[in-house]
N, C-alpha and C positions, 0 to 999 in steps of 0.2 A: 081796443077798449077805451071808454070815455070816462072822464073824471069831471063831474059837474062842479063848477066853482061854488064854494060855500058862501053863505051870507053872514059876514062878520063886520062889525063896526070897525072901520079902519082907523089907523092912527092919523092925526093931522100933522103933516110934514110942514111945519111952520114954527117960527119963533125959536126957542132955545133948542128944540130937538134937532134942529139942522146942524147945531154945533157939536152934538154928541157923536160918538164913534160907534161902529158896529162890529161885533165879534161873532163869528160862527160858533155854534155850540161845538165844544171840543170833541165830542163823541159822535159827531155827524157822519152818517154813511150815505155815499152818493153812488147809485147804480147806473151805469151807462147802458141803457136799454138798446140803444141803436147808434148809429153814426152821428146822428144829430139830435139825440134825445136822452135826457138824464132824468132820473127818478129820485125823489127825496121823500121821507116819511115825517108828517108832523107828529107831535107828541100825542094829540088827541086822536084816539082810535076812530072817532065818528067823522073826522076830516079825510077827504080823498088824499091819495098820494099827489105830490107836486111834480108836474112834468115841466121840464126846462128845455129850451133849445141851447145852442152854444152861447148866445149872449147871456141867457139867464144863468148858465153854469159859470160864466165869467163874473156875473154880479155876485153869486154866492161866494166865489173864490176871493173876490176883492174885499170881503168882510173879514179882514185880518186885524182890526183894532187900529190901523193907521189912519184910514180915510174917514172923513166925517160923513154924517148922513147927507148934508148938503152936497159935498162933492160926489158921492154916489148917485144922488138924485140927478145932478148936472151930467154925469157921465152916461148913466143907464136909464134915467126916468122915462124918456120918450121912445125908447126902443122896445120892440116886441121881445120878450124874454121867456114867454110860455107858450105851450102848444095850443091854447085857446085864445091867442092874441092878447094875452095879459101883458102889460107893459112893466118896465122895471119899476116905475112908481107904484103900480098895483101891488107888487110884491113887497116893496119897502114899507108900504102901509100896513102889511099884514104879517110878515114873517116874524116880527118881534113880539106879536101877540102871544099870551100864554098858551093858546090852544095850538098854535103852530110850533113855537119854540125853536125855530130854526136858527135864530140869532138873538143877540142881546144888544140893546141900545143903551148907552150910558156915557158918563164922563170917564169912568174907570170900571174895569170888570171887577166882580165881587172879590176876587183874590188879590187884586192890586196890580197885577201885571198880566198882559194877555198871554204870555207863554205858559203861565202858571194857572190859567183859568181852569176851574174844575167843574165837571158836569154836576156833581152833587150840589155845589153852591148856587149854580145857575138854576138847576132844577128846583131847588127849594124856592127861589124867587118866583118861578113859573107857578109852582103849586100854591103859593101864598096868594098870588093874584087870582089863580083859578078858583081858590077856596072862597074868595070873596063873593062868588056868585051862588053858593049854596047856603042853605039855612044855617043859622047859628047852632052850633053843636052843644048839647047838654053834657053833664058829667055821666049820663047813662048812654051816650050815643055809641060807644064802642060795643057794649053789651047789645044794644039794639041792632047795630050793624051786623054783628056776627050771628045773632039769633034770628033775625028777620030779613036783613038786607041781602043775604047770600042765599039765593034759591037754587044754585046750581054750581058745581065745581068746575064747569067747563071754562077753561081759560083763565081762572081766578089767579092762580100761581104764576101764570105767563105774563099777565099785564097789570095786576092790581097789587098783589102782595107777593113779590118774588124773594123768598128767603134763602139763605146760604144753603140750607139742607136741600131745597129744590134745585138750586143751580148746580149742586154737586151730586145729584140723585143717581147719575150713571158713573161708571168707572171713568177715570179722567187722569191725564198726565199730572195735573196739579197735585193729586192725591196718591201719587206713586202708583197709578194704574188701578186704584180701588174707588169705590164710591164712598160717599160720606157715611152711609150706614155701615158699610164694611169696616172703615177705618174707626168708626166710633165703637163698634163691637170689639175690635181688636184692643182698643184702648181700655175699654171696660175689663177685659180680661187681664190686661197688663196690670191694672190698678188693683186687681184682686176682687173686683166687684161681682164676679161670677163664681166665686169659690168661697163659701158654698154658693150654688146658683140660687137666684131669688125665686120664690114660689109665686109670687104676685107682682108683676110690673104694670105700672100705669104710664101710658104716654098721653100727655096733655096737649091738645091741639096739634094732632099729628098730620095736618094737611090731607094729602091723598093716601098716605100710608106707605110711602117709599121707604121710610127709615126701617120700619119693621121688616120689610121685605129684603132689604140689603143686609141688615143685621143677621137675618136667618142664614145667609150664605157663610157667615163665619162661626156659627154655632152648629155642632153636630146634632143629629137627631136626639142622641142621648142627653146632650146639653139643653136642648129645648123641651125634653120630655118633663112633664110635671109643672111646667111654667105657665101660669095663667096670664095672658097679655090682654090688658084692658085699654081701650081707647076711650078717652074722655073729651068731648068736644062740644062747644056751645053751638057750633054750626052743624045742624042736622045733615045738610047736603054732602058733607065730607064722610060721614060715618060708615056708610056702606062700602064706599071705596076702600077705606082703611081696613075694615073687616075682610073684605074679599082678598085683598093683597096679602094680608097677614095669614089668612087660612091657606091660601095657595102655597105660601112659603113654608107652611108646617107648623105654625103657632096655634095654640089653643086660644082663640081670640073671641072677645065679646065687646059690646060697645055700650057706652053711657052717653046720653045727651044731657049735658049738665054744665054748670058754671064752676070753674075751678076755684072761684072765691068762696064757694060753699060746697066742698066735696061731699058728694053722697056716699061716702065710704065710712066703714066702722073704725073706731079708734084702733091704733096699733094693728092694721090689717094688711099693710103694703110694705113690700121689701125695697123696691126701687121705683122712683118717679123720674121720667124723662120729659123735659119741657124744652122745645126748640123754638125760640123767638115767639113767645106768647105774652111775656111780662109787659111789653109795650102796648099790648091790647087790653090790659086790665084796667079797672076804674081809676081815672085821674080825679083828683079834687083840686079845684082852683081857688086857692087861698089869697085873700087880699092882704095888703101890707098891714092894714088896721087889725084884721083878724089874728095875724101873726104876733103883733105887738101886744095885743090885749088878751090873747088866748081865748077870745070869745067868738064863737062861730055864728054866722048869719043864718045858718040852716042846721037842723039836727045832723045831717051827713058832715058838714063842715066842723061841727063841734066834736063829733066822733074822731075825725082826723087829728084835731088839735089835742084832744085827750090822748090819743094814741102817740103823738109826738112827745107829749108830757110823760106818758108812761114809759116810753122807750128811752127817755132822756137824750133825744137826738140833739146833737150840737149843730144847729142849722147855720147855714151860710148867711152872713150879713154883710152889708145892709140888705134888708128885705126888698125885693122888687115890688112894683105896684100890684102885680099878680104873680103868684108862684104856683108851680105845678107840684102836687105832692102824690107820689106813686102808692096811693092808699090801697088799691086792688092787689099790687104786687106784694105788699106787706101782709094783707089779708090772706094771700095764698100761702105765704111762709108759715103763718099761724096754722092754716089747715094742714100743710105738710108735717108739721111738728105733731099734730093730733093723729094723723092717719098712719105715719111711718111706725114700723115696729122698732123697738130698741136695736140699734145697729144698722137700721134701714138707711138708705142713701137717696139723694136727689141730685140730679144734674140739670142745672138750669142755664140756658144759653140765650143771650140777648144783646142788642146794641145799647149803649148808654154812656155815661159820664161818671167821673170820679169826683168832681167838685162842681159847685154851682148848682143852679136849678135846671130842671129838665126843659128842653125846648120841644115845641110841637114838630112832628114830622108828617107833612101833607102827603096823602096818598088818594088816588081816586076814589071819591065817595065817602071817605072818612079821614080822620086824623089820629095818628098814634103819638106816643109821647116817650121820650128817651127815659131810660131808667137810671135813677141816681144810685149807683152802686155802693158808695160809702155809706148811705143811709140804709140800704138793703142788707149790707154785711153787718152793720151794727145791729140791725133787728134780728138777724140770724143768730149772732152771738148772744144777744139778750134772751132769746128763746131757749138756747142751750145747744145749738148746732156747733159742731166743729167746722167752720167753713174754710174752704180752700178757693183761691181766686187766681185766675190767669187768663190770658188772651187765648181765643180759640185756636189760632195757628200754633201756639205753644202746646195746647193740650193735645192736639192731634199730630204734632210734629210736621206741620205743613211748611214747605219751603217758601220763604217770603220773597224770593226772587223770581218766582214763577209768574209770568205774565198771563192774565186771562182776559177774555172779552168782558167788558162792562156791560151792565144790563141795559144802558141807554142804547148802545150800538146793537145789542141783541134784539131789542124791541124793534128797532128800524129794519134790520135784516129779516126778521120774521114777517113783517108786513110786505116788504119787497118780494120775498119768496112767495107769499100768498098771492100777490098780484100775478105772479107767473104760474099760478096753479100748483104750487109746490108747498111742502111743509117744512118748517124749521123750528126746532125745539129750543126754547130759551134755556140756556145752561151756561156754565163756566168753561168755554173753550179756550185751549191754548191756540196759538196761531196755527200750528200744524193740524190740530184737530179741526179747526174752523175751515181751513182750506180743504182738507179731505171731506168734510161734510157738505161744503158747497160745491165741490166738484168743479165742473167746467165754469160755473159762474163766478168762481172766486177771482179770476183774472179780470172780472169786470166790476168788482165791488172794492171800493177804497175803504179799507177798515182802518180807522184811527181810534178805536176804542179798547185797545189792549192796555192793561194796567197791572202794577204789582200790588199785591195785597198790602194794605196800609199797615205800617209798623205799629201805629197807634190804634189798631183795631180794638173796638170796645165790646165785641161780643164775648161774654165772660161765662164762667162756670162756678157755680156754688150751690149748696154746700152738702157734703156727706154727713150723716148723723151717726154717732157711735152710741 
């Protein structure tokens, strides 16, 4: 199999860059394909796998944060390190580019110390540089991306938006042998949210529909009987998969192609709403420091956000930054929930976010999402009249925090390496024993360095039930 060399503008290895040091990406997976051949997967799916000989593998191994670029260039620069006669210099000029992201050049790693370098911090830097090459995003870009930008569900949650519910869609050791949907269904019953059972359930942004499929395994036919399960999604490409899986699992399912910020549902018509990791996809408003100080918006949309802040009496974090992200769409969604939920209805909202400060952008291929500011969201929920409850997702589902699972960066790489061998590999949250079982014979040839424990500061949250 041949891998043509991509055409990329290389780095200029001169001046200050020679004094910088190189760190391998901490979740890098290296596959030894033969006695003298190793494969590595760049971040960019459009780039071919990198093939290395023993000298190239030694170059990659030497990127431990101790040697300078100049020292690496002197030691490996003139030698052939790749299968297509690429030299060490050729690789040093390209591997730190965002599209490759095999290593990071700098005076210090983002975390301050090489042994604590984290994939998510490095990856954020990669995506920020990658993002500079695409058109400037408007405040409507998320709606446009999900409404028009996704034409097929093929591979979307494997390489673009890998959610927690997707990673845990199959029974796994990390969830006591259950799937995410099964464990969530058990939790709903323990909370008393299925007693009496809801007559109408709405799942917003349900991905491919695995949650409903797995939840059905924990509810008997009697418990599902009379329950209308509605999927509401802005992305038309996902709806048929959602409906098909739900109906096969025994739900009375129907679909709605709509925006959750304007729910096409009657007042007081829904018993339970489930939303897994969609709040960050809802409309952000970029407010300037001057707008926040004067409460005068530069556009009608900005003025609506400022009026909403005033109406909710939000105690905003100061000093104001030059530009601040306000989760306008997420709060609009809360307003809609209050309208469509029946008295006593409930909503389960799960997303990543922060408790203080202003949201940061989260760069993803093709689009940018934004952290959710949960202090503001909780305040808005209480102002509307919700009795909100708030906790970390591991706490809600009683997930053991000391269970190590494969991080997504390593999973992406292994998927590409397996595909190059003509095999399939599903991206999900593997424990080490599950990974070795899945990879079978190849497991002895793959160096897996991507196992990690769930972050105790995990910010995917749940709120709020309505009484």
